[in-house]
C-alpha positions as CSV (number, residue, x, y, z in Angstrom):
1,X,-37.9,-28.4,-33.4
2,X,-38.0,-25.2,-35.4
3,X,-36.2,-22.2,-34.0
4,X,-38.3,-19.1,-34.4
5,X,-37.3,-15.6,-33.3
6,X,-38.7,-16.0,-29.8
7,X,-36.6,-19.2,-29.2
8,X,-33.5,-17.5,-30.7
9,X,-33.9,-14.5,-28.4
10,X,-34.6,-16.7,-25.4
11,X,-31.5,-18.8,-26.0
12,X,-29.4,-15.7,-26.6
13,X,-30.7,-14.1,-23.4
14,X,-29.9,-17.3,-21.4
15,X,-26.4,-17.4,-22.9
16,X,-25.8,-13.7,-22.0
17,X,-27.1,-14.3,-18.5
18,X,-24.9,-17.3,-18.0
19,X,-21.8,-15.4,-19.3
20,X,-22.6,-12.5,-17.0
21,X,-23.1,-14.7,-13.9
22,X,-19.9,-16.8,-14.6
23,X,-17.6,-14.5,-12.6
24,X,-20.0,-14.6,-9.7
25,X,-20.2,-18.3,-9.7
26,X,-16.5,-19.0,-10.1
27,X,-15.0,-20.2,-6.8
28,X,-12.6,-17.7,-5.3
29,X,-9.3,-18.8,-3.7
30,X,-6.3,-17.1,-2.2
31,X,-4.7,-16.4,-5.6
32,X,-1.8,-14.3,-4.1
33,X,-1.1,-17.0,-1.6
34,X,-1.3,-19.7,-4.3
35,X,1.2,-18.1,-6.6
36,X,3.7,-16.6,-4.3
37,X,5.9,-17.8,-1.5
38,X,5.6,-15.8,1.7
39,X,7.8,-15.6,4.8
40,X,4.9,-16.8,7.1
41,X,3.2,-20.0,5.8
42,X,0.8,-22.5,7.3
43,X,-1.1,-25.4,5.9
44,X,-4.8,-25.0,5.2
45,X,-5.6,-27.1,8.3
46,X,-3.4,-24.8,10.4
47,X,-5.0,-21.7,9.0
48,X,-8.5,-23.1,9.8
49,X,-7.4,-23.8,13.4
50,X,-5.8,-20.3,13.8
51,X,-8.6,-18.2,12.3
52,X,-12.2,-17.7,13.0
53,X,-14.5,-18.9,10.1
54,X,-15.1,-15.3,9.1
55,X,-11.3,-14.5,9.1
56,X,-10.6,-17.6,7.1
57,X,-13.2,-16.8,4.5
58,X,-11.7,-13.3,4.0
59,X,-8.0,-13.9,4.5
60,X,-7.6,-17.3,2.8
61,X,-10.6,-17.5,0.4
62,X,-10.7,-13.8,-0.7
63,X,-14.1,-13.2,0.8
64,X,-15.6,-9.8,1.8
65,X,-17.3,-8.9,5.0
66,X,-20.6,-7.0,5.0
67,X,-20.1,-3.2,5.2
68,X,-20.5,-1.5,8.5
69,X,-20.0,-4.8,10.5
70,X,-16.5,-4.3,11.7
71,X,-15.8,-2.5,14.9
72,X,-12.5,-1.4,13.3
73,X,-14.5,0.9,11.0
74,X,-15.2,3.1,14.0
75,X,-11.8,2.7,15.6
76,X,-10.3,6.3,16.0
77,X,-7.6,5.8,18.6
78,X,-3.9,6.2,17.8
79,X,-2.3,2.8,17.0
80,X,-1.5,0.2,14.4
81,X,-3.7,-2.1,12.4
82,X,-2.1,-5.6,11.8
83,X,-2.9,-8.7,9.8
84,X,-5.3,-11.0,11.8
85,X,-3.5,-14.0,10.3
86,X,0.1,-13.3,11.1
87,X,0.3,-10.1,13.1
88,X,2.2,-8.2,10.4
89,X,1.8,-4.5,11.0
90,X,-0.1,-3.0,8.0
91,X,-1.4,0.5,8.6
92,X,-0.9,3.4,11.0
93,X,-4.0,5.0,12.4
94,X,-2.5,8.3,11.1
95,X,-3.5,7.2,7.6
96,X,-7.0,6.0,8.4
97,X,-10.0,8.1,7.2
98,X,-13.8,7.7,7.0
99,X,-14.5,6.8,3.4
100,X,-18.2,6.4,4.0
101,X,-18.0,2.9,2.4
102,X,-18.5,0.8,5.6
103,X,-15.0,-0.6,5.6
104,X,-11.9,0.7,7.4
105,X,-10.0,2.8,4.8
106,X,-6.5,4.1,4.7
107,X,-4.6,6.3,2.3
108,X,-1.3,4.5,2.7
109,X,0.0,1.2,4.1
110,X,3.2,0.9,6.2
111,X,6.3,0.4,4.1
112,X,6.7,-3.2,2.7
113,X,3.5,-4.3,4.6
114,X,1.2,-5.2,1.7
115,X,1.3,-6.5,-1.9
116,X,-1.1,-5.9,-4.7
117,X,-2.5,-8.2,-7.5
118,X,-5.0,-7.9,-10.2
119,X,-8.5,-9.1,-9.3
120,X,-10.9,-10.0,-12.1
121,X,-13.7,-11.4,-10.0
122,X,-17.3,-10.3,-10.2
123,X,-17.0,-9.2,-13.8
124,X,-14.8,-6.2,-13.0
125,X,-11.1,-5.4,-12.8
126,X,-9.8,-4.2,-9.4
127,X,-6.5,-4.2,-7.5
128,X,-6.6,-6.7,-4.6
129,X,-4.4,-6.0,-1.5
130,X,-2.7,-8.8,0.5
131,X,-0.5,-9.1,3.5
132,X,3.1,-9.2,2.3
133,X,4.1,-11.6,5.1
134,X,1.4,-14.3,4.8
135,X,-0.5,-13.6,1.6
136,X,-3.8,-13.1,3.4
137,X,-6.4,-11.2,1.4
138,X,-7.1,-7.8,3.0
139,X,-9.3,-5.9,0.6
140,X,-8.8,-3.6,-2.4
141,X,-7.2,-0.3,-3.3
142,X,-8.9,2.4,-5.4
143,X,-7.8,5.7,-6.8
144,X,-10.5,7.8,-5.2
145,X,-8.9,8.5,-1.8
146,X,-7.7,11.7,-0.1
147,X,-4.4,13.5,-0.4
148,X,-1.6,13.1,-0.3
149,X,-1.7,9.7,-2.1
150,X,-5.2,9.9,-3.7
151,X,-5.6,6.2,-2.8
152,X,-8.3,4.4,-0.7
153,X,-7.1,1.1,0.8
154,X,-10.6,-0.4,1.5
155,X,-9.8,-3.2,4.0
156,X,-11.9,-5.9,5.6
157,X,-11.9,-5.2,9.3
158,X,-12.1,-9.0,10.1
159,X,-8.8,-9.4,8.3
160,X,-7.1,-7.1,10.8
161,X,-6.5,-6.5,14.5
162,X,-5.8,-3.2,16.2
163,X,-3.2,-2.4,18.8
164,X,-3.6,1.0,20.5
165,X,-0.6,3.1,21.0
166,X,1.0,3.4,24.4
């Protein structure tokens, strides 16, 4: 078979497409939980029994819920947001704000409540946020939030629970 310009360009385009899709096709796992020891640990079987399928996909497999699907996005009462996996307190309602992104957003977590790790999935570099107690994936943090921190902790509502104050 003789390679002409059309074949060469077609093969080059297919290679570029495959390279671009590779991060999307790479299975995602709980990288923070896989590389760190946490105070609260369960076996995979125990996590599956404890969590709903949606919670398991986000907390243990680093999934993302669809925007505007979590009731916690519209939660405006005073209280505390906690990890749905282990009940670790994560965020005060005093730091919640409407980011317009469709996910519950906060400008600061509670002290020692979360950890951060580099996330290279989907062909971009982001900072993933996980529960410091169980390693459950919560979402990502970005530097386009309001004062005083300038941060936007964009969290998956399915990964959290809410306890109203008082």
